C-alpha positions as CSV (number, residue, x, y, z in Angstrom):
1,M,0.1,-0.2,0.1
2,H,1.4,3.2,-1.2
3,P,1.5,6.3,0.9
4,P,-1.0,9.1,0.1
5,P,0.9,11.9,-2.1
6,Y,0.4,14.6,0.4
7,Q,0.8,14.4,4.3
8,W,-1.4,17.3,4.8
9,P,-4.4,18.6,2.5
10,P,-3.1,20.9,-0.2
11,P,-4.0,24.6,0.8
12,A,-7.6,25.9,0.1
13,R,-7.8,28.2,-2.9
14,M,-8.4,31.8,-2.0
15,P,-11.6,32.9,-3.8
16,W,-11.2,35.5,-6.6
17,A,-13.8,38.2,-5.1
18,M,-13.0,38.8,-1.4
19,P,-15.9,40.4,0.7
20,P,-15.4,43.5,2.9
21,P,-14.9,42.9,6.7
22,P,-18.1,43.3,9.0
23,A,-19.0,46.6,10.6
24,V,-17.7,48.9,8.0
25,R,-19.5,51.6,6.4
26,Y,-20.1,52.2,3.0
27,D,-16.8,54.2,2.0
28,Q,-15.0,51.5,3.5
29,L,-16.0,48.4,1.4
30,A,-13.0,48.4,-1.1
31,R,-10.6,47.7,1.9
32,T,-11.2,44.0,1.7
33,P,-8.2,41.5,2.7
34,L,-7.0,41.7,-1.1
35,H,-6.8,45.5,-1.2
36,R,-3.4,47.0,-1.9
37,W,-2.3,50.8,-2.5
38,W,-2.2,50.3,-6.6
39,R,-5.7,48.7,-6.8
40,P,-7.7,51.9,-6.6
41,I,-5.7,53.9,-8.7
42,L,-5.1,51.0,-11.7
43,G,-9.1,50.8,-11.2
44,T,-9.6,54.2,-11.7
45,L,-7.4,54.5,-14.7
46,A,-8.8,51.6,-16.3
47,G,-12.3,52.6,-15.7
48,V,-11.9,55.8,-17.4
49,G,-9.9,54.2,-20.2
50,G,-12.6,51.5,-20.5
51,F,-15.6,53.8,-20.8
52,L,-13.8,55.7,-23.2
53,V,-13.1,52.7,-25.6
54,I,-16.8,51.3,-25.0
55,S,-18.1,54.9,-25.6
56,F,-16.1,55.2,-29.0
57,G,-17.3,51.8,-30.1
58,I,-20.6,52.7,-29.4
59,V,-20.3,55.8,-31.4
60,M,-18.8,54.0,-34.2
61,A,-21.5,51.3,-34.5
62,A,-24.0,54.1,-34.1
63,W,-22.6,55.6,-37.0
64,T,-22.5,52.3,-39.1
65,V,-26.5,51.8,-38.5
66,A,-27.1,55.5,-39.4
67,A,-25.5,55.1,-42.3
68,L,-26.6,52.0,-43.6
69,A,-30.1,53.1,-42.4
70,R,-29.9,56.5,-44.1
71,L,-30.3,58.3,-40.9
72,P,-29.2,62.1,-40.9
73,L,-26.4,62.7,-38.8
74,V,-25.2,65.9,-37.3
75,M,-21.5,64.9,-35.9
76,S,-20.9,68.6,-34.7
77,G,-20.2,69.2,-30.9
78,D,-22.4,67.1,-28.4
79,R,-24.8,65.8,-31.1
80,M,-24.8,63.0,-33.5
81,F,-28.3,62.7,-34.4
82,V,-30.7,65.4,-36.2
83,D,-33.5,63.4,-34.7
84,P,-33.2,65.1,-31.4
85,L,-35.0,62.4,-29.4
86,L,-33.0,59.8,-31.1
87,D,-29.8,62.2,-29.8
88,L,-31.2,62.3,-26.3
89,G,-31.7,58.6,-26.2
90,F,-28.1,57.8,-27.4
91,H,-26.5,60.0,-25.3
92,L,-28.6,58.6,-22.2
93,T,-27.6,54.8,-23.4
94,V,-23.7,55.7,-23.3
95,I,-23.6,57.4,-20.0
96,A,-25.8,54.3,-18.7
97,L,-22.8,52.0,-19.8
98,A,-20.5,53.3,-17.0
99,I,-22.4,50.8,-14.8
100,P,-21.3,47.5,-16.2
101,V,-17.7,49.1,-16.5
102,V,-17.6,50.5,-12.8
103,Y,-19.0,46.7,-12.0
104,G,-16.3,45.3,-13.8
105,V,-13.3,46.8,-12.4
106,A,-14.5,46.5,-9.0
107,W,-14.6,42.7,-9.6
108,A,-11.5,42.3,-12.1
109,I,-8.7,45.0,-10.4
110,Q,-10.2,45.2,-6.7
111,R,-11.2,41.6,-6.7
112,R,-14.2,42.3,-4.6
113,P,-18.2,41.6,-5.2
114,A,-19.3,44.6,-7.5
115,G,-22.3,44.5,-5.8
116,T,-20.4,46.2,-2.6
117,L,-20.4,49.4,-4.8
118,S,-24.4,49.5,-4.2
119,S,-24.5,48.8,-0.7
120,V,-23.2,47.5,2.5
121,V,-25.4,44.4,1.8
122,G,-23.7,43.5,-1.4
123,R,-26.6,44.3,-3.6
124,L,-29.0,46.8,-4.4
125,R,-31.9,47.1,-1.8
126,W,-35.1,47.4,-4.2
127,G,-37.4,48.1,-1.2
128,W,-35.3,50.6,0.4
129,L,-34.9,52.3,-3.3
130,A,-38.9,52.4,-3.9
131,R,-39.6,54.2,-0.7
132,C,-36.5,56.4,-1.3
133,V,-38.4,57.2,-5.0
134,L,-41.6,58.0,-3.1
135,I,-39.9,60.6,-1.0
136,A,-38.1,61.9,-4.0
137,V,-41.3,62.7,-5.8
138,A,-42.2,64.6,-2.8
139,A,-39.2,66.5,-2.5
140,V,-39.2,67.0,-6.1
141,V,-42.6,68.4,-6.4
142,L,-42.2,70.5,-3.4
143,G,-39.1,72.1,-4.8
144,Q,-40.5,73.1,-8.3
145,L,-43.4,74.5,-6.7
146,A,-41.2,76.5,-4.4
147,E,-38.9,77.8,-7.2
148,V,-42.1,78.5,-9.6
149,A,-43.5,80.6,-6.6
150,T,-40.4,82.5,-6.0
151,L,-40.3,83.2,-9.8
152,L,-44.0,84.5,-9.9
153,L,-43.0,86.4,-7.0
154,T,-40.2,88.2,-8.7
155,G,-42.0,89.0,-11.8
156,V,-40.2,86.2,-13.9
157,D,-42.0,84.1,-16.2
158,P,-41.5,80.5,-15.2
159,A,-41.6,79.9,-19.0
160,Y,-43.5,76.2,-19.1
161,R,-44.9,75.5,-22.0
162,W,-47.0,72.4,-23.7
163,A,-46.4,71.2,-27.1
164,G,-49.2,68.7,-26.7
165,W,-49.7,64.9,-26.4
166,E,-48.0,63.6,-29.7
167,A,-44.7,65.4,-29.0
168,F,-45.0,64.7,-25.2
169,L,-45.5,60.9,-25.1
170,P,-42.7,59.4,-27.1
171,A,-40.0,61.5,-25.3
172,M,-41.5,60.7,-22.0
173,A,-41.3,57.2,-22.7
174,V,-37.5,57.4,-23.8
175,I,-37.1,59.5,-20.5
176,L,-38.8,57.2,-18.4
177,V,-36.8,54.1,-19.8
178,L,-33.1,55.5,-19.9
179,V,-32.9,58.1,-17.4
180,P,-33.0,56.0,-14.5
181,F,-29.7,53.8,-15.6
182,Q,-28.1,57.0,-16.5
183,S,-28.5,58.5,-13.1
184,A,-27.6,55.6,-11.5
185,A,-24.6,55.4,-13.7
186,E,-23.7,58.5,-12.8
187,E,-23.9,58.1,-9.2
188,Y,-21.9,54.6,-9.3
189,M,-19.1,57.0,-10.6
190,F,-19.3,59.9,-8.5
191,R,-20.6,58.4,-5.4
192,G,-19.3,54.6,-5.2
193,W,-16.3,54.4,-7.1
194,V,-14.8,57.8,-6.2
195,I,-15.9,57.6,-2.4
196,Q,-14.9,54.0,-1.9
197,A,-11.4,54.7,-3.9
198,F,-10.7,57.3,-0.9
199,G,-12.2,55.1,1.6
200,A,-9.6,52.4,0.7
201,Y,-6.7,54.9,2.1
202,L,-8.8,56.9,4.4
203,R,-11.1,56.7,7.6
204,N,-12.6,60.2,6.9
205,P,-15.6,59.9,4.2
206,W,-15.5,63.4,3.4
207,P,-12.3,64.1,1.3
208,G,-14.0,61.5,-1.1
209,I,-17.4,63.1,-0.6
210,L,-16.0,66.6,-1.6
211,L,-14.0,65.6,-4.4
212,G,-16.9,63.3,-6.3
213,A,-19.0,66.1,-5.6
214,G,-16.3,68.5,-7.3
215,A,-16.0,66.0,-10.2
216,F,-19.5,65.9,-10.9
217,A,-20.0,69.5,-11.1
218,T,-17.1,69.7,-13.4
219,L,-18.3,67.8,-15.7
220,H,-21.6,69.0,-16.1
221,G,-22.3,72.6,-17.9
222,Y,-23.9,74.6,-15.4
223,T,-22.7,78.0,-14.5
224,D,-23.2,80.4,-11.8
225,W,-26.2,79.2,-9.5
226,G,-25.9,75.8,-11.3
227,I,-22.9,75.1,-9.8
228,A,-23.7,75.5,-6.4
229,Y,-26.7,73.2,-7.2
230,V,-24.8,70.5,-8.7
231,F,-21.9,70.4,-6.1
232,G,-24.4,70.9,-3.2
233,F,-26.4,67.6,-4.7
234,G,-23.5,65.6,-4.7
235,V,-22.6,66.6,-1.4
236,L,-25.9,65.6,-0.4
237,M,-25.9,62.6,-2.3
238,G,-22.4,61.5,-0.9
239,W,-23.3,62.2,2.9
240,L,-26.8,59.7,2.4
241,A,-24.8,57.1,0.7
242,I,-22.6,57.0,4.1
243,L,-25.8,57.5,6.1
244,T,-27.9,54.9,4.7
245,G,-25.1,52.6,3.6
246,G,-25.6,52.5,0.0
247,L,-26.4,54.4,-2.9
248,E,-30.3,53.7,-3.0
249,A,-31.1,57.2,-1.5
250,A,-29.1,58.9,-4.2
251,I,-30.3,56.8,-7.3
252,A,-33.6,57.7,-6.4
253,L,-33.2,61.4,-6.1
254,H,-31.2,61.6,-9.1
255,A,-33.5,59.8,-11.2
256,T,-36.7,61.6,-10.0
257,N,-34.8,64.9,-10.3
258,N,-33.5,64.1,-14.3
259,V,-36.9,62.6,-15.1
260,A,-38.4,66.2,-14.0
261,A,-36.3,68.2,-15.7
262,F,-36.2,66.0,-19.1
263,G,-40.1,65.9,-18.8
264,V,-40.4,69.6,-18.7
265,V,-38.3,69.9,-21.8
266,A,-40.2,67.1,-23.2
267,A,-43.4,69.1,-22.8
268,S,-42.0,72.0,-24.4
269,G,-41.4,70.1,-27.5
270,D,-38.2,71.5,-27.6
271,L,-35.8,68.4,-27.0
272,N,-33.0,70.3,-28.9
273,N,-32.2,72.0,-25.7
274,A,-32.7,68.9,-23.4
275,L,-28.8,68.2,-23.2
276,Q,-27.9,72.0,-22.7
277,Q,-26.6,73.3,-19.5
278,G,-25.8,76.9,-18.4
279,E,-26.8,79.4,-15.9
280,L,-29.7,78.9,-13.6
281,P,-31.7,82.0,-12.2
282,W,-31.1,82.5,-8.4
283,Q,-34.7,82.1,-7.8
284,S,-33.6,77.9,-8.2
285,V,-32.0,78.0,-5.0
286,V,-35.1,78.6,-3.2
287,G,-36.4,75.0,-4.9
288,T,-33.1,73.7,-4.5
289,V,-33.1,74.5,-0.6
290,V,-36.3,72.9,-0.1
291,Q,-35.8,70.0,-2.0
292,F,-32.7,69.1,-0.7
293,A,-34.1,69.9,3.0
294,V,-37.0,67.7,2.4
295,Y,-35.5,65.0,1.2
296,G,-32.4,64.8,3.5
297,A,-34.6,64.9,6.6
298,A,-37.1,62.4,5.3
299,V,-34.6,60.1,4.2
300,V,-32.5,60.2,7.8
301,V,-36.0,59.5,9.6
302,I,-37.2,56.9,7.7
303,A,-33.8,55.1,7.5
304,R,-33.4,55.3,11.4
305,K,-37.3,54.2,12.0
306,R,-36.7,51.1,9.4
307,A,-33.3,50.5,11.1
308,I,-31.7,50.4,7.3
309,Q,-28.4,48.7,7.2
310,A,-25.7,51.4,7.4
311,L,-22.8,48.8,8.4
312,S,-21.5,45.3,6.5
313,R,-22.0,42.4,8.5
């Protein structure tokens, strides 16, 4: 009888993706046993490069299909298609592709479950997201009413127009399908990845929150009060992500706010300006304060009342 080839069992293979340790905040979820100082840096470079490559490939594919289908193209500045609805749908789709890019980088380079980008439970909490959407609808409506009232009281026309159902319904269908993914993609990039990349090095979450908000504001085309609005939005979303242990609250308000903003444009029938950003009137600050205050306070109260998990287990 021959002795076994091993006097001891072979060592267990380490799984590719290692979960975070228990009892850590959302911003610390990338600090797994496999964390190395270079992983967030390489992941950031790979994420940016991967998104640019995929975006270029999608542009080339869309250009080829449009040429074969004889669809008129603009190919000037940010515009690609002459049809404004088709152009809006194309841009929203390209931004949404950042979600699989960020997921792939977290799994392939940081070697952690990609779901930890969503929350401390390793996935998107759909029930909590649905509750946040209800809160977001109320906050956005109240914010819009406050802004309109301020505009009217200061003698400024809110400039809302109605182009009719034929113009509104097709545009709104595209908006409702694609804007949630576009909004979620921006949250995964500027709140999820940035905050957790900094959290892999720092115990304090605020550098990641502020830098993510700054990058978020820089990549938008707003000026004056618009910059303050976008930066403040990013700060609030980052803070809520830490407080509630995930991106659900941020995605809910981002998607609801964008659906409302694009919906106003769709109602006016002026989709050519749907992606244009610029100066916001000072009266919009009133609506912003109301929206942020209502949403932030309601999310905090309900999250505590329902004991929403804020630390990993």
